[in-house]
DSSP file (Angstrom, degrees, kcal/mol; ACC not computed):
  #  RESIDUE AA STRUCTURE BP1 BP2  ACC     N-H-->O    O-->H-N    N-H-->O    O-->H-N    TCO  KAPPA ALPHA  PHI   PSI    X-CA   Y-CA   Z-CA
    1    1 A M              0   0    0      0, 0.0     2,-0.2     0, 0.0     6,-0.0   0.000 360.0 360.0 360.0 123.2   55.9  -44.1   18.1
    2    2 A L    >   -     0   0    0      4,-0.1     3,-2.3    86,-0.1    88,-0.1  -0.514 360.0 -94.1 -97.1 170.2   57.3  -47.6   18.3
    3    3 A C  T 3  S+     0   0    0      1,-0.3    87,-0.1    -2,-0.2    23,-0.1   0.789 126.2  45.4 -55.2 -30.8   60.9  -48.6   17.8
    4    4 A N  T 3  S+     0   0    0      2,-0.1    -1,-0.3    21,-0.0    21,-0.1   0.094  95.3 106.5-102.3  22.9   60.3  -49.4   14.1
    5    5 A G    <   -     0   0    0     -3,-2.3     2,-0.3    19,-0.1    -2,-0.0  -0.037  56.2-139.0 -85.8-168.2   58.3  -46.3   13.4
    6    6 A H        -     0   0    0      2,-0.0     2,-0.3    18,-0.0    18,-0.2  -0.975  23.6 -95.1-151.1 160.7   59.1  -43.2   11.4
    7    7 A W        -     0   0    0     16,-2.4     2,-0.4    -2,-0.3    11,-0.2  -0.591  26.7-175.1 -82.4 137.0   58.6  -39.5   11.8
    8    8 A Q        +     0   0    0     -2,-0.3     2,-0.5     9,-0.1     9,-0.1  -0.897  17.8 170.1-127.8 100.7   55.7  -37.7   10.1
    9    9 A I        -     0   0    0      7,-0.5     7,-3.5    -2,-0.4     2,-0.3  -0.946  10.2-170.7-119.0 129.8   56.1  -34.0   10.7
   10   10 A N  E     -A   15   0A   0     -2,-0.5     2,-0.4     5,-0.3    -2,-0.0  -0.892  12.4-164.5-119.1 149.9   54.0  -31.3    9.1
   11   11 A Y  E >  S-A   14   0A   0      3,-2.8     3,-1.3    -2,-0.3    -2,-0.0  -0.979  84.7 -13.5-130.9 119.6   54.3  -27.6    9.0
   12   12 A K  T 3  S-     0   0    0     -2,-0.4    -1,-0.1     1,-0.3     0, 0.0   0.919 130.3 -54.3  51.4  48.4   51.2  -25.7    7.7
   13   13 A D  T 3  S+     0   0    0      1,-0.2    -1,-0.3    -3,-0.0    -3,-0.0   0.609 116.4 115.3  64.6  15.5   49.8  -29.0    6.4
   14   14 A M  E <   -A   11   0A   0     -3,-1.3    -3,-2.8    53,-0.0    -1,-0.2  -0.959  68.4-119.5-114.6 131.8   52.9  -29.7    4.4
   15   15 A P  E     -A   10   0A   0      0, 0.0     2,-0.5     0, 0.0    -5,-0.3  -0.434  19.6-134.7 -70.0 139.4   55.1  -32.7    5.2
   16   16 A L        -     0   0    0     -7,-3.5     2,-0.9    -2,-0.1    -7,-0.5  -0.799  12.5-140.2 -89.7 133.7   58.7  -32.1    6.2
   17   17 A I        -     0   0    0     -2,-0.5     3,-0.1    46,-0.1    -9,-0.1  -0.839  22.2-156.4 -96.6 105.5   61.2  -34.4    4.5
   18   18 A L        -     0   0    0     -2,-0.9     5,-0.1   -11,-0.2    42,-0.0  -0.392  29.8 -87.8 -77.7 156.2   63.7  -35.3    7.1
   19   19 A P    >>  -     0   0    0      0, 0.0     3,-2.4     0, 0.0     4,-1.6  -0.347  41.6-112.7 -58.2 145.9   67.3  -36.4    6.3
   20   20 A K  H 3> S+     0   0    0      1,-0.3     4,-0.5     2,-0.2     3,-0.1   0.843 117.2  59.7 -50.7 -38.1   67.4  -40.2    5.8
   21   21 A A  H 34 S+     0   0    0      1,-0.2    -1,-0.3     2,-0.1    -3,-0.0   0.669 114.1  36.4 -67.3 -15.4   69.5  -40.5    8.9
   22   22 A R  H X4 S+     0   0    0     -3,-2.4     3,-1.1     2,-0.1    -1,-0.2   0.659  93.5  82.3-108.7 -22.6   66.7  -39.0   11.0
   23   23 A E  H 3< S+     0   0    0     -4,-1.6   -16,-2.4     1,-0.3    -2,-0.1   0.752 106.6  24.8 -66.9 -24.5   63.5  -40.2    9.5
   24   24 A R  T 3< S+     0   0    0     -4,-0.5     2,-0.3   -18,-0.2    -1,-0.3   0.201 110.3  82.3-121.7  15.3   63.4  -43.6   11.3
   25   25 A E  S <  S-     0   0    0     -3,-1.1   -18,-0.1     1,-0.1    64,-0.0  -0.790  85.1 -95.8-117.3 159.1   65.6  -42.8   14.4
   26   26 A D        -     0   0    0     -2,-0.3    63,-0.1     1,-0.1    -2,-0.1  -0.321  32.2-127.8 -64.8 161.1   64.9  -41.2   17.7
   27   27 A M        -     0   0    0     61,-0.2    -1,-0.1    56,-0.1    62,-0.1   0.436  31.1-123.5 -95.3   0.0   65.7  -37.5   17.8
   28   28 A E        +     0   0    0     60,-0.3    19,-2.6     1,-0.2     2,-0.1   0.798  54.7 156.9  64.8  30.0   67.9  -37.7   21.0
   29   29 A T  B     -b   47   0B   0     17,-0.2    19,-0.2    59,-0.1    -1,-0.2  -0.478  50.6 -85.6 -83.3 162.2   65.8  -35.1   22.8
   30   30 A W  S    S+     0   0    0     17,-1.7     2,-0.3    16,-0.2    16,-0.2  -0.427  72.9 107.9 -71.2 132.1   65.8  -34.9   26.6
   31   31 A G  E     -C   45   0C   0     14,-2.0    14,-2.6    -2,-0.2     2,-0.7  -0.964  69.6 -89.6 177.5 173.5   63.4  -37.1   28.4
   32   32 A I  E     +C   44   0C   0     -2,-0.3    12,-0.2    12,-0.3    10,-0.0  -0.926  39.2 174.2-102.0 114.3   62.8  -40.2   30.6
   33   33 A Y        +     0   0    0     10,-0.8     2,-0.5    -2,-0.7    56,-0.2   0.223  36.1 116.3-110.7  12.8   62.3  -43.1   28.2
   34   34 A S        -     0   0    0      3,-0.3     6,-0.1     6,-0.1    58,-0.1  -0.726  49.7-159.0 -83.4 125.0   62.1  -46.0   30.6
   35   35 A F  S    S+     0   0    0     -2,-0.5     3,-0.3    56,-0.3    -1,-0.1   0.686  94.7  43.7 -77.4 -15.6   58.7  -47.6   30.5
   36   36 A I  S    S+     0   0    0      1,-0.2     2,-0.3     2,-0.0    -1,-0.2   0.869 125.4  29.6 -90.6 -44.9   59.3  -49.1   34.0
   37   37 A Y  S >  S+     0   0    0      1,-0.1     3,-1.7     3,-0.1    -3,-0.3  -0.451  73.8 153.7-111.9  56.6   60.8  -46.0   35.7
   38   38 A D  T 3  S+     0   0    0     -2,-0.3    -6,-0.2    -3,-0.3    -1,-0.1   0.495  74.4  40.7 -72.0  -2.6   58.9  -43.4   33.7
   39   39 A D  T 3  S+     0   0    0     -3,-0.1    -1,-0.3     0, 0.0    -2,-0.1   0.238  87.5 105.6-123.8  12.9   59.1  -40.8   36.5
   40   40 A D    X   -     0   0    0     -3,-1.7     3,-2.4     1,-0.1    -6,-0.1  -0.840  56.3-156.4 -99.1 110.9   62.7  -41.4   37.7
   41   41 A P  G >  S+     0   0    0      0, 0.0     3,-1.6     0, 0.0    -1,-0.1   0.674  88.2  75.6 -62.2 -15.3   65.1  -38.6   36.6
   42   42 A D  G 3  S+     0   0    0      1,-0.3    -2,-0.0   -10,-0.0    -5,-0.0   0.718  94.7  52.5 -65.6 -17.8   68.0  -41.1   37.0
   43   43 A F  G <  S+     0   0    0     -3,-2.4   -10,-0.8    -6,-0.2    -1,-0.3   0.257  82.9 120.9-101.2  11.2   66.7  -42.6   33.7
   44   44 A A  E <   +C   32   0C   0     -3,-1.6     2,-0.3   -12,-0.2   -12,-0.3  -0.462  34.8 163.9 -73.8 147.2   66.6  -39.3   31.8
   45   45 A E  E     +C   31   0C   0    -14,-2.6   -14,-2.0   -16,-0.1     2,-0.1  -0.954  22.7  59.3-153.9 170.3   68.8  -39.1   28.6
   46   46 A G  S    S-     0   0    0     -2,-0.3     2,-0.4   -16,-0.2   -17,-0.2  -0.432  81.4 -53.0 100.2-175.1   69.2  -37.0   25.5
   47   47 A L  B     -b   29   0B   0    -19,-2.6   -17,-1.7    -2,-0.1     2,-0.1  -0.835  46.1-125.4-105.9 137.7   70.0  -33.4   24.9
   48   48 A Q     >  -     0   0    0     -2,-0.4     4,-2.8   -19,-0.2     3,-0.3  -0.333  44.1 -87.5 -74.0 166.3   68.2  -30.5   26.3
   49   49 A E  H  > S+     0   0    0      1,-0.2     4,-2.8     2,-0.2     5,-0.2   0.839 121.9  42.7 -48.6 -57.2   66.8  -27.9   23.9
   50   50 A Q  H  > S+     0   0    0      1,-0.2     4,-2.0     2,-0.2    -1,-0.2   0.906 118.0  46.0 -62.9 -42.2   69.7  -25.5   23.5
   51   51 A D  H  > S+     0   0    0     -3,-0.3     4,-2.3     2,-0.2    -1,-0.2   0.890 113.2  50.9 -65.4 -38.8   72.3  -28.3   23.2
   52   52 A W  H  X S+     0   0    0     -4,-2.8     4,-2.3     2,-0.2    -2,-0.2   0.920 108.8  50.8 -64.7 -44.2   70.1  -30.2   20.8
   53   53 A L  H  X S+     0   0    0     -4,-2.8     4,-0.8    -5,-0.3    -1,-0.2   0.901 111.3  48.0 -62.6 -40.6   69.6  -27.2   18.6
   54   54 A V  H >< S+     0   0    0     -4,-2.0     3,-0.7    -5,-0.2     4,-0.3   0.938 113.8  47.0 -63.9 -46.4   73.4  -26.5   18.4
   55   55 A K  H 3< S+     0   0    0     -4,-2.3     3,-0.3     1,-0.2    -2,-0.2   0.844 120.6  37.3 -64.4 -34.4   74.1  -30.2   17.6
   56   56 A N  H >X S+     0   0    0     -4,-2.3     4,-2.5     1,-0.2     3,-1.2   0.353  83.7 102.0-103.4   5.1   71.4  -30.5   14.9
   57   57 A A  H <X S+     0   0    0     -4,-0.8     4,-1.9    -3,-0.7    -1,-0.2   0.826  70.9  68.3 -58.9 -33.1   71.7  -27.0   13.3
   58   58 A E  H 34 S+     0   0    0     -4,-0.3    -1,-0.2    -3,-0.3    -2,-0.1   0.786 117.5  21.1 -64.2 -27.3   73.6  -28.4   10.3
   59   59 A W  H <> S+     0   0    0     -3,-1.2     4,-1.5     3,-0.1    -1,-0.2   0.696 122.5  56.7-106.4 -26.8   70.6  -30.3    9.0
   60   60 A L  H  X S+     0   0    0     -4,-2.5     4,-2.4     2,-0.2    -3,-0.2   0.925 104.6  49.2 -73.9 -45.2   67.8  -28.5   10.7
   61   61 A V  H  X S+     0   0    0     -4,-1.9     4,-2.5    -5,-0.2     5,-0.2   0.942 113.0  46.7 -63.1 -48.4   68.5  -24.9    9.5
   62   62 A P  H  > S+     0   0    0      0, 0.0     4,-2.9     0, 0.0    -1,-0.2   0.888 111.1  53.8 -60.4 -36.0   68.8  -26.0    5.8
   63   63 A L  H  X S+     0   0    0     -4,-1.5     4,-2.1     2,-0.2    -2,-0.2   0.932 109.9  46.9 -61.0 -45.4   65.6  -28.1    6.2
   64   64 A F  H  <>S+     0   0    0     -4,-2.4     5,-3.2     2,-0.2     4,-0.3   0.929 113.7  47.5 -62.2 -45.8   63.8  -25.0    7.4
   65   65 A I  H ><5S+     0   0    0     -4,-2.5     3,-1.2     1,-0.2    -2,-0.2   0.928 112.1  49.8 -62.6 -45.1   65.1  -22.8    4.6
   66   66 A E  H 3<5S+     0   0    0     -4,-2.9    -1,-0.2     1,-0.3    -2,-0.2   0.869 114.7  44.2 -60.7 -38.0   64.3  -25.4    2.0
   67   67 A Q  T 3<5S-     0   0    0     -4,-2.1    -1,-0.3    -5,-0.2    -2,-0.2   0.350 115.4-115.5 -90.4   5.7   60.7  -25.8    3.3
   68   68 A E  T < 5 +     0   0    0     -3,-1.2    -3,-0.2    -4,-0.3    -2,-0.1   0.881  66.1 145.2  59.7  42.0   60.3  -22.0    3.7
   69   69 A I      < -     0   0    0     -5,-3.2    -1,-0.2    -6,-0.1    -2,-0.1  -0.917  61.2-102.6-104.4 133.1   60.0  -22.1    7.4
   70   70 A P        -     0   0    0      0, 0.0     2,-0.3     0, 0.0     5,-0.1  -0.361  26.5-149.0 -56.6 128.0   61.6  -19.2    9.3
   71   71 A A        +     0   0    0      4,-0.1     2,-0.1    -2,-0.1    -6,-0.1  -0.189  52.2 129.9 -94.3  41.9   64.9  -20.4   10.7
   72   72 A D  S  > S-     0   0    0     -2,-0.3     4,-2.4     1,-0.1     5,-0.2  -0.438  75.6 -98.6 -91.5 170.4   64.7  -18.2   13.8
   73   73 A Q  H  > S+     0   0    0      1,-0.2     4,-2.4     2,-0.2     5,-0.2   0.864 120.0  53.3 -56.8 -40.8   65.1  -19.1   17.4
   74   74 A Q  H  > S+     0   0    0      2,-0.2     4,-2.5     1,-0.2    -1,-0.2   0.927 110.9  44.5 -64.7 -46.0   61.4  -19.3   18.1
   75   75 A H  H  > S+     0   0    0      2,-0.2     4,-2.1     1,-0.2    -1,-0.2   0.899 114.0  50.1 -67.0 -40.2   60.6  -21.7   15.2
   76   76 A L  H  X S+     0   0    0     -4,-2.4     4,-2.2     2,-0.2    -1,-0.2   0.908 111.3  49.8 -62.4 -41.2   63.6  -23.9   16.0
   77   77 A S  H  X S+     0   0    0     -4,-2.4     4,-2.6    -5,-0.2    -2,-0.2   0.914 108.9  51.4 -63.6 -44.1   62.5  -24.0   19.6
   78   78 A W  H  X S+     0   0    0     -4,-2.5     4,-2.4     1,-0.2    -1,-0.2   0.888 108.4  52.8 -61.1 -38.3   58.9  -25.0   18.6
   79   79 A F  H  X S+     0   0    0     -4,-2.1     4,-2.7     2,-0.2     5,-0.3   0.952 109.9  47.3 -61.4 -49.3   60.4  -27.8   16.4
   80   80 A Y  H  X S+     0   0    0     -4,-2.2     4,-3.1     1,-0.2    -2,-0.2   0.940 112.8  49.2 -56.4 -48.6   62.4  -29.2   19.4
   81   81 A Q  H  X S+     0   0    0     -4,-2.6     4,-1.4     1,-0.2    -1,-0.2   0.879 112.5  47.2 -62.4 -39.6   59.4  -29.0   21.7
   82   82 A A  H  X S+     0   0    0     -4,-2.4     4,-0.7    -5,-0.2    -1,-0.2   0.923 115.8  44.2 -67.9 -44.1   57.1  -30.7   19.2
   83   83 A V  H >X S+     0   0    0     -4,-2.7     3,-1.1     1,-0.2     4,-0.7   0.901 108.7  58.4 -66.7 -40.3   59.6  -33.5   18.5
   84   84 A N  H >< S+     0   0    0     -4,-3.1     3,-0.7    -5,-0.3    -1,-0.2   0.859  99.3  58.3 -59.2 -36.9   60.4  -33.9   22.2
   85   85 A K  H 3< S+     0   0    0     -4,-1.4    -1,-0.3     1,-0.2    -2,-0.2   0.779 118.2  31.5 -63.3 -26.4   56.7  -34.7   23.0
   86   86 A N  H << S+     0   0    0     -3,-1.1    -1,-0.2    -4,-0.7    -2,-0.2   0.282  89.9 123.1-117.2   8.5   56.8  -37.6   20.6
   87   87 A D    <<  +     0   0    0     -3,-0.7     2,-0.3    -4,-0.7   -61,-0.1  -0.250  35.8 179.7 -69.3 162.2   60.4  -38.8   20.9
   88   88 A W        -     0   0    0    -86,-0.1     2,-0.4   -85,-0.0   -60,-0.3  -0.914  22.2-134.4-150.1 171.4   61.2  -42.4   21.9
   89   89 A R    >   -     0   0    0     -2,-0.3     3,-3.1   -56,-0.2     4,-0.3  -0.982  43.6 -89.3-131.0 147.8   64.1  -44.7   22.5
   90   90 A C  T 3  S+     0   0    0     -2,-0.4   -88,-0.0     1,-0.3   -57,-0.0  -0.363 118.9  15.5 -54.4 123.8   64.3  -48.3   21.3
   91   91 A G  T >  S+     0   0    0     -2,-0.1     3,-0.5   -57,-0.0   -56,-0.3   0.346  91.5 116.9  91.8  -4.9   62.7  -50.4   24.0
   92   92 A S  T <  S+     0   0    0     -3,-3.1    -2,-0.1     1,-0.2   -90,-0.1   0.732  73.9  49.8 -72.0 -20.2   61.0  -47.4   25.7
   93   93 A C  T 3  S-     0   0    0     -4,-0.3    -1,-0.2   -59,-0.1    -3,-0.1   0.693  99.6-131.7 -90.0 -18.7   57.5  -48.7   25.0
   94   94 A G    X   +     0   0    0     -3,-0.5     3,-1.7     1,-0.0    -2,-0.1   0.490  68.5 128.4  81.2   2.4   58.1  -52.2   26.3
   95   95 A G  T 3   +     0   0    0      1,-0.3    -3,-0.0     2,-0.1    -1,-0.0   0.674  64.3  62.0 -65.1 -16.9   56.5  -53.7   23.2
   96   96 A C  T 3         0   0    0      1,-0.2    -1,-0.3    -5,-0.1    -2,-0.0   0.549 360.0 360.0 -87.2  -6.3   59.5  -55.9   22.7
   97   97 A L    <         0   0    0     -3,-1.7    -1,-0.2    -6,-0.1    -2,-0.1   0.491 360.0 360.0 -79.3 360.0   59.0  -57.7   26.0
């Protein structure tokens, strides 16, 4: 995912329609997004899972209900973990250099 990308997330082969404010932005999940210091925890940023779920519950739970996805702790956790694997920050790939 590059800085100008967008999210394509599916559940059971059906696309999830993210809120406009989220579809082209990073998800603010916890990680090290420095392409130079990619293993240095001093460069970690974002929210860890539980904090992220609390902050994003207002749009995530309705999205799950609308898409008929169980809005239980396990499914919410799986969503965070999947998004976290592909999250990015503007400039994190170094493609702009």
